[in-house]
C-alpha positions, 0 to 999 in steps of 0.5 A: 277236639281234645281227647277226653282220655288225656291227662288233666295236667297236660298243660302243667304250669311251672313251680313259680306260677303255681306258688304265686297263683296260690298265694294270690288266692287265684282259684283256678291255680288253686284248683290246678294245684290240688289236682297236681297233688292228687295226681299219681304220676311220678313227675307230678308228685315230684313237682307237688312236693316242691310246691308244698315245700315252697308254700309251707311257711304260709300255712298253719294260720287256719282253724281246721274242722273235720265233720263226719256222720252217717249218710242222710244225717245232713252233712252238706246242708249243715256245712252249707249253713255253717260256712255261710255263718262263718263268712258272715263273721269275716272268715274265708272258708274252704270245704274239702268234701270227700265223696264215696268213689264209684267202683267203676271209674273211681270218680265222685258220685255224690257231688257235694258241691251241688248240695251246697248251693248257697255256700258255693255262690259266696266269693269268700268260699271255696268248695272242692269235691274229691273222690275218696278212691277207696281210701280207708278213713273216708278221706282222699289220700291227699286231702291234707295237702289240699287243706294246706294249699287252701291255707296258703291261699288265704282261707282261715277256716278249713272244713273237711267233710268225710265220707261217713259210710262206716270206715274208721275216721281216725285219718281225719282226726289226724288232719284237723284241730276240731272234730264234729260228729253229726247225728240225728234223732228218730233213727232208732237206737242213737248209740247203736249206729255210732262207733265208740271210737268215733265218739271218743274222738269227737270234740263236739256232737251235733244232733241235727234235724232237731225240728218239728216233731223230732224235737222231743226225740232230739232231747232224748238223744241228747240225754243218751249221748251225755250218759255215754260220754261219761263212760269215756276217759277224759281227753289229754288236752282237758277239753270236755266234749260238747253236745248240741242240737240244731236244725240245719234247714232252719239255721237254728242252733248253728251260732252255738257251734261257732261259740264252741269252736272259738272256745275250743281254739282259745283253750287249745292255744292257751295250753299249748295243745294246738301246736303240740297236736299239729306237731304230732299230726305232721309226724303221723303224715310222714309215716302215712306218706312213707307207707304210700310210697313204699306200697306204690314202689312195691307194686310198680316193681317190674318183677313184682308186677309180673309175678303177683298175678301168679302168686295171687292165684296160688293163694286163691287155690290154697297152694301157698299161704298168704304169709309165705306168698307175701314173704316171697314177694318181699324177698323179690322186691328187696333183692 
């Protein structure tokens, strides 16, 4: 019997096998490649870096869509129906659904795959639930690399569903081409629960659950959101954000989303904005990766790991300021 505590990559494949499997669209290999890039082991990260370098020439041909919104707004149902509609038009769809993490074991606690029952049965769909592990921004630390792997595997529509539980959604904006904010009517003041910054980033605001006795409330929310958008500065790429209503459960209004998405792609490509935006994203993720590696190296430093419990307690009881403590540890790290 296998030990459940063993590392999932104990049967790690070689670089050529990973690369060939991903390029051939092998879902088992793709899943294992994503697990590889999510691993925190130094040896896995080294191999993951080599794999990403090998596959980079095969990426960049998809349209990347980020979807966020508060819990209960119906993100999973929306993606389930939207993804199916994309597939019906000949696309291959990969969904990276980032769940809030359990504080106990850092694992996924919502299980988005089980809530996208129609989509997960489609042969041209791939759904990967992934715990956020407390990552600020509502996305897993390696979601970007996972999306690139899915592109290399031949998926031309990448959907990233963020946690949407109140963190800044800036990170997902720096990962996708098109950003969708999902909201709903009849939940009190429509503008109170939506961060101004998230609205400014949105390329499309979808008012979901516009059905039954909520249609009138949806129309009111539409008018309020239109007025709110007038207060925001124009986007540098010239795109004017759209506001639409839909009912995911009834599959009403979702075809409009695809029309807006195609209009956006044409607009961005014609003006050269798409590649310029992606170039800035690549630089952004270079800086993010550097921060990640520096923080990791810092806390793995033998003297730091030995001293930090003592220094933390000194800060806790007020014997030393947090600034002085941080400077002391940094000097120890750099010496």
